C-alpha positions in Angstrom: 34.3 -10.5 -5.2 36.8 -13.0 -4.0 35.6 -16.1 -2.3 36.3 -16.6 1.4 38.9 -19.3 2.0 38.2 -21.3 5.2 41.2 -21.4 7.5 41.7 -24.4 9.7 44.2 -25.3 12.4 45.8 -28.5 13.5 43.5 -28.6 16.5 40.3 -28.0 14.6 39.9 -29.9 11.3 37.2 -28.1 9.4 34.0 -29.6 8.2 35.1 -28.4 4.8 37.5 -31.3 4.9 34.7 -33.7 4.1 35.3 -36.1 1.2 35.6 -34.1 -2.0 34.4 -35.3 -5.4 37.6 -33.8 -6.9 41.1 -34.9 -6.3 42.9 -32.7 -3.8 46.2 -30.9 -4.6 48.6 -30.0 -1.8 50.8 -26.9 -1.5 53.5 -26.8 1.2 55.5 -23.8 2.5 59.2 -24.5 2.9 59.2 -22.4 6.1 56.8 -24.9 7.6 58.8 -27.9 6.5 62.1 -26.4 7.7 61.3 -23.7 10.3 64.9 -23.0 11.2 66.5 -20.6 8.7 69.1 -22.4 6.6 68.5 -25.6 8.5 68.2 -28.9 6.7 64.9 -31.0 6.6 64.7 -33.6 9.4 65.7 -37.0 7.9 62.7 -38.9 9.2 60.2 -36.2 8.3 61.8 -36.1 4.8 60.9 -39.8 4.3 57.4 -39.2 5.6 56.9 -36.3 3.3 58.3 -38.2 0.3 55.9 -41.1 0.9 53.0 -38.7 1.3 53.8 -36.9 -2.0 54.2 -40.1 -3.9 50.5 -40.8 -3.6 49.2 -37.2 -4.0 49.9 -34.2 -6.3 52.1 -31.9 -4.2 53.7 -28.6 -4.8 56.2 -26.5 -2.8 56.4 -22.7 -2.3 59.1 -20.5 -0.9 60.4 -17.0 -1.0 64.1 -18.1 -1.3 66.1 -19.0 -4.4 66.3 -22.5 -5.9 70.0 -22.6 -4.9 69.1 -22.0 -1.3 66.2 -24.5 -1.5 68.7 -27.2 -2.7 70.7 -26.7 0.5 67.7 -27.3 2.7 65.7 -30.0 0.8 67.4 -33.2 -0.3 67.0 -34.3 -4.0 65.0 -37.4 -3.0 62.3 -35.1 -1.6 62.5 -32.4 -4.4 61.9 -35.0 -7.0 58.5 -36.1 -5.7 57.0 -32.6 -5.9 55.0 -31.9 -9.1 56.3 -28.4 -9.0 58.4 -26.1 -6.9 57.8 -22.4 -6.8 60.7 -20.3 -5.6 61.5 -16.6 -5.3 57.9 -16.0 -4.1 56.5 -17.9 -7.1 58.5 -16.0 -9.8 60.2 -19.3 -10.8 58.6 -22.7 -11.4 60.8 -25.7 -11.2 60.3 -29.4 -11.7 63.0 -32.1 -11.5 65.7 -29.5 -11.1 64.6 -27.9 -14.4 63.1 -24.4 -14.6 59.8 -24.4 -16.4 58.8 -20.8 -16.1 60.3 -17.5 -14.9 58.7 -14.1 -14.4 61.3 -11.3 -14.6 60.6 -7.9 -13.2 62.9 -4.9 -13.0 63.6 -2.6 -10.0 64.3 1.1 -10.2 67.7 2.7 -9.6 66.1 4.8 -6.9 65.1 1.7 -5.0 68.6 0.2 -5.2 70.2 3.4 -4.1 67.8 3.7 -1.1 68.5 0.1 -0.1 72.2 0.7 -0.2 71.8 3.7 2.1 69.5 1.6 4.5 72.0 -1.2 4.9 74.9 1.3 5.3 73.0 3.3 8.0 71.8 0.2 9.9 72.9 0.3 13.5 73.5 -3.4 13.5 77.2 -3.9 14.2 77.5 -7.5 12.8 76.7 -6.9 9.1 78.4 -9.3 6.7 78.2 -8.6 3.0 76.4 -9.3 0.7 73.3 -7.8 2.4 71.0 -7.6 -0.7 70.0 -10.5 -2.9 68.4 -9.9 -6.3 65.9 -12.4 -7.6 63.7 -12.4 -10.8 60.8 -10.6 -9.1 62.1 -10.0 -5.6 64.8 -8.1 -3.7 65.8 -9.7 -0.4 67.5 -7.6 2.4 69.2 -9.4 5.2 71.2 -7.3 7.7 73.0 -10.4 9.0 74.0 -11.1 5.4 72.2 -13.1 2.7 74.8 -15.9 3.2 74.8 -15.7 6.9 75.4 -18.8 9.0 72.9 -20.0 11.6 75.0 -18.5 14.4 75.2 -15.1 12.6 71.4 -15.1 12.1 70.8 -16.0 15.8 73.1 -13.1 16.8 71.1 -10.7 14.6 67.8 -12.0 15.8 68.8 -11.3 19.4 69.9 -7.8 18.5 66.7 -7.2 16.4 64.5 -8.3 19.3 65.9 -5.5 21.4 66.1 -2.7 18.7 63.2 -3.5 16.3 64.9 -2.0 13.3 63.3 -4.1 10.6 59.7 -2.8 11.1 61.0 0.8 10.8 62.8 0.0 7.6 59.7 -1.9 6.3 57.4 1.1 6.9 59.9 3.5 5.3 60.1 1.4 2.1 56.3 1.0 1.8 55.8 4.7 2.3 58.6 5.9 -0.1 58.1 3.3 -2.8 54.3 2.7 -3.1 54.8 0.9 -6.4 56.6 -1.9 -4.5 55.4 -4.2 -1.7 57.7 -4.9 1.2 57.1 -7.7 3.7 59.1 -9.2 6.5 60.3 -12.6 5.3 61.8 -13.7 8.6 63.1 -12.3 11.8 66.2 -11.2 10.0 65.1 -10.3 6.5 62.8 -8.2 4.3 61.5 -9.1 0.8 60.5 -6.6 -1.8 58.5 -7.2 -5.0 56.9 -4.9 -7.6 53.1 -4.7 -7.3 53.0 -5.8 -11.0 54.0 -9.2 -9.7 51.7 -11.4 -7.6 52.0 -14.7 -5.9 48.5 -15.4 -7.2 50.3 -16.7 -10.3 51.1 -19.8 -8.3 47.4 -20.6 -7.8 46.7 -20.0 -11.5 49.5 -22.3 -12.6 48.5 -25.1 -10.3 44.9 -24.9 -11.2 45.8 -24.9 -14.9 47.4 -28.3 -14.3 44.6 -29.6 -12.1 41.3 -28.2 -13.4 38.5 -28.5 -10.9 40.7 -29.7 -8.1 40.7 -28.4 -4.6 43.9 -26.7 -3.3 44.9 -27.5 0.3 47.7 -25.2 1.4 49.9 -25.4 4.5 51.6 -22.1 5.1 53.3 -20.3 7.9 51.5 -17.3 9.4 54.3 -15.0 8.2 54.1 -16.3 4.6 50.3 -16.1 4.5 50.4 -12.6 5.8 53.4 -11.6 3.7 54.7 -12.7 0.3 51.9 -15.3 -0.2 48.9 -13.1 0.7 47.9 -12.6 -2.9 48.0 -16.4 -3.4 45.7 -16.8 -0.4 43.3 -14.2 -1.8 43.1 -16.0 -5.1 41.9 -19.2 -3.5 38.3 -20.2 -4.1 35.7 -21.1 -1.6 36.5 -24.8 -2.1 40.1 -24.4 -1.3 41.6 -24.8 2.2 44.3 -22.7 3.8 45.9 -23.9 7.1 48.4 -21.8 8.9 50.9 -24.2 10.5 53.6 -23.6 13.1 56.0 -26.3 12.0 56.7 -30.0 11.1 54.9 -31.4 14.2 51.6 -29.7 13.4 52.0 -30.4 9.7 52.6 -34.1 10.4 49.3 -34.2 12.3 47.5 -32.7 9.4 49.2 -35.1 6.9 48.2 -38.1 9.1 44.6 -36.8 9.0 44.7 -36.7 5.2 46.0 -40.3 5.0 43.2 -41.5 7.3 40.7 -39.6 5.2 42.0 -41.2 2.0 41.8 -44.7 3.6 38.2 -44.0 4.7 37.3 -42.9 1.1 38.7 -46.1 -0.3 36.5 -48.3 2.0 
């Protein structure tokens, strides 16, 4: 039976945050660091994050590709992470070098069905390409996988009125039970074979830090979506905090800094 992972919030630091005998390891969700789709990391927060990661083993997780990550996270920040897991954890990078890659294939039937879905979408502002193929994921974005911020905002406004993505999501999960479809953002869906699991991220981190406690800061959408198997793999000593954005995350990071100072006294 899987252990229950205690969830905390920025307004309620859990008693489980008491001083640990093991060194803590931190996992950050890119969508918490940079909540705006395709937006860059705030400059001041980038420096704060970099200083935090210098003193602690930190990892990063995202559903996007490494190329997209590079456009949103400056090199000076990427370099301080012990590892970066992209494409929902299918690729593991460090120092702009790929250390591991999990390749999974997708059926022709799924590809053909996705093509029909995007062709039949009622959204009038589609800009190709609409489907992005990763090592273990397929990403569908009706605004376009290379859409600008303005194009995404236009689609989000349309989606709020028409609610097309939840219908597509349910169709895919019903027609293709061997795959798992989750809503990645307000404009995109992400599909992965059930033979692939984001729990691999937990296993790889723990293999590098045996006996450590994993403290994860994830968005609600990530925790309920592509990263839910990672969350399920956490032990009872691990901590999972669902965070709204950089402001809440900064509060939690300041707490960890104060806790470390107290431990050193």
